[in-house]
DRENTILUM-521970 format. One record per atom (N, C-alpha, C, O): residue in one letter; x, y, z. Coordinates in steps of 0.02 Angstrom, whole numbers, padded with zeros to 5 digits, always signed. Layout:
# residues N
AXYZ
...
***
This chain:
# residues 119
M+01870+03069+05039
M+01876+03115+04986
M+01921+03172+05007
M+01959+03199+04967
H+01914+03192+05071
H+01957+03246+05100
H+02029+03231+05100
H+02069+03275+05085
A+02047+03170+05117
A+02114+03150+05115
A+02146+03146+05047
A+02205+03161+05039
L+02104+03125+04996
L+02128+03125+04926
L+02142+03198+04901
L+02190+03209+04863
K+02102+03243+04922
K+02112+03313+04907
K+02170+03341+04934
K+02202+03381+04899
I+02191+03324+04995
I+02251+03343+05030
I+02312+03313+04995
I+02361+03348+04985
I+02309+03249+04976
I+02361+03215+04940
I+02371+03247+04870
I+02427+03258+04846
A+02314+03261+04840
A+02319+03292+04770
A+02350+03362+04777
A+02390+03380+04734
E+02334+03402+04825
E+02365+03468+04833
E+02441+03460+04845
E+02482+03494+04814
T+02458+03413+04890
T+02529+03406+04907
T+02564+03381+04844
T+02618+03407+04829
M+02540+03337+04810
M+02571+03312+04750
M+02579+03368+04696
M+02629+03371+04660
M+02529+03411+04693
M+02529+03461+04640
M+02585+03513+04663
M+02619+03541+04620
A+02594+03525+04723
A+02647+03577+04750
A+02719+03546+04730
A+02766+03582+04717
L+02722+03482+04730
L+02785+03450+04716
L+02802+03450+04641
L+02860+03445+04621
M+02748+03456+04601
M+02760+03450+04524
M+02783+03513+04493
M+02759+03531+04439
V+02826+03549+04523
V+02852+03613+04499
V+02875+03607+04423
V+02859+03651+04383
P+02913+03553+04404
P+02935+03554+04333
P+02878+03544+04289
P+02889+03552+04229
L+02820+03528+04307
L+02764+03520+04264
L+02714+03578+04267
L+02664+03579+04231
S+02729+03625+04309
S+02683+03679+04317
S+02685+03732+04267
S+02736+03738+04232
P+02637+03769+04261
P+02635+03829+04210
P+02693+03878+04227
P+02720+03910+04182
M+02712+03884+04289
M+02763+03933+04312
M+02828+03915+04281
M+02863+03959+04257
L+02847+03851+04281
L+02909+03832+04250
L+02897+03836+04174
L+02942+03857+04137
L+02846+03817+04155
L+02839+03826+04076
L+02841+03896+04060
L+02858+03911+04002
G+02828+03938+04099
G+02839+04013+04083
G+02908+04034+04064
G+02916+04086+04031
R+02959+03996+04085
R+03024+04004+04073
R+03043+03982+04001
R+03094+04000+03972
R+02998+03943+03977
R+03001+03911+03907
R+02943+03943+03868
R+02903+03981+03897
P+02938+03930+03808
P+02879+03954+03768
P+02819+03924+03797
P+02820+03867+03818
Q+02760+03965+03800
Q+02696+03937+03827
Q+02672+03884+03780
Q+02636+03837+03798
V+02691+03893+03721
V+02671+03842+03665
V+02731+03831+03622
V+02764+03877+03599
L+02745+03764+03613
L+02800+03750+03569
L+02791+03783+03499
L+02733+03788+03479
P+02837+03802+03466
P+02833+03824+03396
P+02798+03760+03354
P+02811+03701+03363
R+02757+03782+03315
R+02722+03728+03274
R+02768+03680+03243
R+02750+03622+03239
S+02830+03700+03220
S+02876+03652+03192
S+02900+03597+03243
S+02926+03545+03223
Q+02890+03612+03307
Q+02912+03563+03357
Q+02854+03527+03393
Q+02866+03492+03441
W+02794+03536+03371
W+02735+03503+03401
W+02736+03425+03385
W+02743+03402+03328
P+02729+03390+03443
P+02727+03312+03424
P+02656+03305+03395
P+02607+03340+03407
V+02661+03248+03350
V+02595+03234+03315
V+02564+03166+03333
V+02510+03146+03311
T+02602+03133+03375
T+02576+03068+03402
T+02578+03068+03480
T+02613+03108+03511
V+02542+03026+03507
V+02539+03017+03578
V+02606+02997+03604
V+02628+03023+03655
G+02639+02949+03571
G+02704+02927+03586
G+02759+02981+03587
G+02803+02984+03630
A+02754+03021+03537
A+02801+03083+03536
A+02790+03129+03593
A+02838+03152+03624
A+02728+03143+03609
A+02714+03185+03666
A+02738+03151+03731
A+02770+03183+03772
V+02724+03089+03740
V+02752+03055+03798
V+02830+03057+03802
V+02856+03071+03856
D+02869+03044+03747
D+02938+03050+03748
D+02961+03119+03763
D+03013+03127+03795
S+02923+03176+03739
S+02945+03243+03754
S+02933+03254+03832
S+02975+03281+03867
L+02875+03233+03854
L+02866+03243+03927
L+02916+03209+03973
L+02941+03237+04022
L+02930+03149+03954
L+02977+03110+03996
L+03044+03140+03996
L+03079+03139+04047
L+03064+03169+03937
L+03130+03206+03939
L+03132+03266+03988
L+03183+03282+04019
R+03072+03296+03993
R+03065+03359+04034
R+03052+03347+04109
R+03060+03391+04150
M+03033+03288+04123
M+03012+03272+04194
M+03073+03257+04236
M+03119+03224+04213
S+03073+03279+04296
S+03126+03260+04344
S+03117+03191+04369
S+03063+03163+04359
A+03164+03161+04399
A+03156+03095+04425
A+03106+03093+04478
A+03069+03044+04482
Q+03103+03144+04521
Q+03054+03148+04570
Q+02980+03148+04540
Q+02937+03110+04562
D+02969+03189+04491
D+02905+03190+04456
D+02885+03122+04426
D+02827+03101+04429
K+02933+03091+04397
K+02920+03017+04370
K+02906+02975+04423
K+02862+02933+04417
A+02939+02982+04477
A+02924+02930+04534
A+02850+02945+04561
A+02812+02899+04576
M+02834+03010+04566
M+02770+03022+04592
M+02716+02997+04547
M+02670+02964+04570
V+02719+03011+04484
V+02668+02988+04433
V+02666+02915+04439
V+02613+02886+04449
K+02725+02881+04433
K+02725+02807+04434
K+02691+02779+04491
K+02657+02729+04485
A+02700+02811+04552
A+02670+02785+04616
A+02592+02797+04622
A+02557+02769+04663
T+02569+02843+04575
T+02497+02857+04578
T+02454+02802+04549
T+02469+02778+04494
R+02402+02782+04581
R+02356+02727+04558
R+02321+02756+04498
R+02305+02815+04497
H+02307+02712+04446
H+02276+02732+04384
H+02215+02771+04395
H+02201+02818+04358
E+02176+02753+04444
E+02111+02778+04457
E+02120+02851+04489
E+02071+02889+04494
D+02176+02867+04509
D+02189+02932+04546
D+02226+02980+04494
D+02246+03035+04513
L+02233+02961+04435
L+02269+03008+04386
L+02228+03071+04375
L+02253+03120+04348
V+02168+03070+04394
V+02124+03128+04383
V+02154+03188+04418
V+02144+03244+04395
I+02193+03179+04476
I+02218+03236+04511
I+02267+03274+04469
I+02281+03331+04486
F+02294+03248+04418
F+02337+03283+04374
F+02303+03319+04318
F+02335+03362+04287
H+02244+03307+04303
H+02209+03334+04242
H+02201+03408+04239
H+02203+03436+04184
H+02193+03442+04294
H+02183+03514+04293
H+02244+03551+04274
H+02248+03584+04222
R+02292+03546+04317
R+02351+03590+04306
R+02403+03558+04253
R+02426+03590+04205
W+02417+03495+04268
W+02461+03467+04216
W+02430+03458+04149
W+02463+03468+04099
G+02366+03438+04146
G+02333+03434+04084
G+02328+03496+04047
G+02332+03496+03986
G+02318+03554+04086
G+02313+03621+04051
G+02379+03642+04026
G+02383+03676+03975
S+02433+03623+04060
S+02502+03638+04035
S+02511+03601+03970
S+02534+03631+03921
I+02494+03537+03967
I+02499+03493+03909
I+02462+03524+03852
I+02490+03534+03798
R+02398+03541+03864
R+02356+03575+03811
R+02391+03633+03783
R+02397+03637+03722
R+02413+03678+03820
R+02444+03739+03803
R+02513+03723+03762
R+02523+03739+03703
Y+02557+03690+03801
Y+02624+03684+03776
Y+02628+03643+03710
Y+02672+03655+03669
Y+02582+03594+03699
Y+02591+03551+03639
Y+02535+03576+03588
Y+02522+03542+03538
G+02504+03635+03600
G+02464+03664+03548
G+02392+03631+03540
G+02356+03642+03491
L+02375+03591+03589
L+02312+03562+03582
L+02251+03609+03583
L+02198+03593+03557
D+02261+03668+03614
D+02216+03723+03616
D+02225+03771+03558
D+02185+03816+03548
S+02274+03762+03521
S+02286+03811+03468
S+02309+03786+03402
S+02347+03819+03367
G+02285+03728+03386
G+02290+03710+03317
G+02328+03642+03305
G+02334+03621+03247
N+02351+03609+03353
N+02386+03549+03341
N+02337+03495+03329
N+02323+03454+03373
R+02311+03494+03267
R+02258+03453+03247
R+02279+03376+03241
R+02238+03332+03252
Q+02340+03364+03224
Q+02366+03300+03220
Q+02369+03262+03285
Q+02344+03206+03289
L+02401+03294+03338
L+02402+03269+03405
L+02335+03262+03428
L+02320+03211+03458
L+02290+03309+03418
L+02223+03310+03444
L+02187+03248+03419
L+02154+03212+03456
A+02195+03237+03352
A+02159+03180+03317
A+02188+03112+03347
A+02152+03063+03359
A+02256+03114+03357
A+02288+03046+03383
A+02266+03029+03453
A+02263+02971+03472
A+02250+03086+03494
A+02241+03073+03565
A+02165+03078+03590
A+02147+03056+03644
A+02126+03107+03548
A+02058+03113+03569
A+02009+03068+03531
A+02018+03057+03471
A+01958+03043+03564
A+01911+03000+03527
A+01865+03039+03483
A+01842+03014+03431
R+01851+03103+03503
R+01810+03147+03464
R+01850+03207+03445
R+01888+03230+03487
P+01844+03235+03386
P+01879+03295+03363
P+01870+03354+03412
P+01815+03368+03437
G+01922+03387+03423
G+01917+03452+03463
G+01914+03448+03536
G+01903+03498+03570
E+01924+03388+03562
E+01922+03379+03640
E+01994+03375+03664
E+02026+03323+03669
A+02018+03437+03677
A+02083+03445+03698
A+02093+03413+03772
A+02145+03382+03786
D+02041+03423+03817
D+02046+03393+03880
D+02052+03319+03876
D+02094+03290+03911
Q+02013+03287+03837
Q+02021+03216+03833
Q+02088+03196+03803
Q+02115+03147+03827
A+02118+03230+03753
A+02177+03223+03728
A+02235+03222+03775
A+02280+03179+03773
A+02233+03276+03821
A+02282+03284+03874
A+02276+03226+03926
A+02326+03201+03951
R+02215+03207+03942
R+02205+03148+03990
R+02237+03088+03961
R+02268+03050+03998
K+02231+03076+03896
K+02254+03015+03859
K+02334+03019+03866
K+02369+02970+03881
I+02357+03076+03855
I+02433+03085+03855
I+02456+03073+03928
I+02507+03039+03936
I+02424+03098+03980
I+02442+03085+04053
I+02442+03011+04063
I+02489+02984+04093
E+02388+02973+04038
E+02379+02907+04049
E+02440+02870+04015
E+02467+02824+04045
A+02459+02887+03959
A+02513+02860+03919
A+02577+02867+03954
A+02616+02820+03956
V+02589+02927+03982
V+02649+02942+04020
V+02648+02891+04082
V+02699+02859+04094
W+02594+02884+04119
W+02588+02837+04171
W+02605+02768+04155
W+02643+02736+04191
Q+02574+02742+04098
Q+02586+02677+04067
Q+02656+02663+04056
Q+02682+02610+04075
E+02692+02717+04022
E+02760+02706+04009
E+02803+02702+04072
E+02852+02664+04074
L+02785+02741+04122
L+02824+02733+04184
L+02813+02667+04221
L+02857+02643+04258
Q+02756+02639+04212
Q+02740+02578+04239
Q+02786+02523+04213
Q+02802+02474+04247
R+02807+02534+04153
R+02853+02483+04122
R+02927+02491+04144
R+02968+02446+04135
S+02940+02544+04169
S+03012+02557+04190
S+03025+02535+04262
S+03081+02541+04287
***
C-alpha cells in the first residue's frame, strides 16, 4: 500500500494540467451556458484540455487504481463543471443517485479512462 501511495503522489505531481492551480488561470466553474450535460460531453471537454502526458498517464493506470485520481482531479471536475453548484443535468447523467457529485466525478474519470483505452 505504501508503494501505491508513492506512485499516486508522483502521478498527482505530474498532473499539473488537471490541478486546481491551473484551473485557477481559467474560471473555477465554467459559465452555466458552457456546462456539459452528458458524461460524453464532459469527457470530450476533458480530453481537449488534457496534455498528451496526462492522457498517457491516465491510460497506463489500471482501472482498479483510478481511485488515486478521485480526490484532486475529481474535485476539479466537480467544481469546473458545476457538479457542486447546480449542474443538475450532468449530475443526473453521471450519478446513480441524485446529488452525489463525488460519484458523478468518479464516473466521468472512468469514462475518460475508457475512452483513452480505445485510442
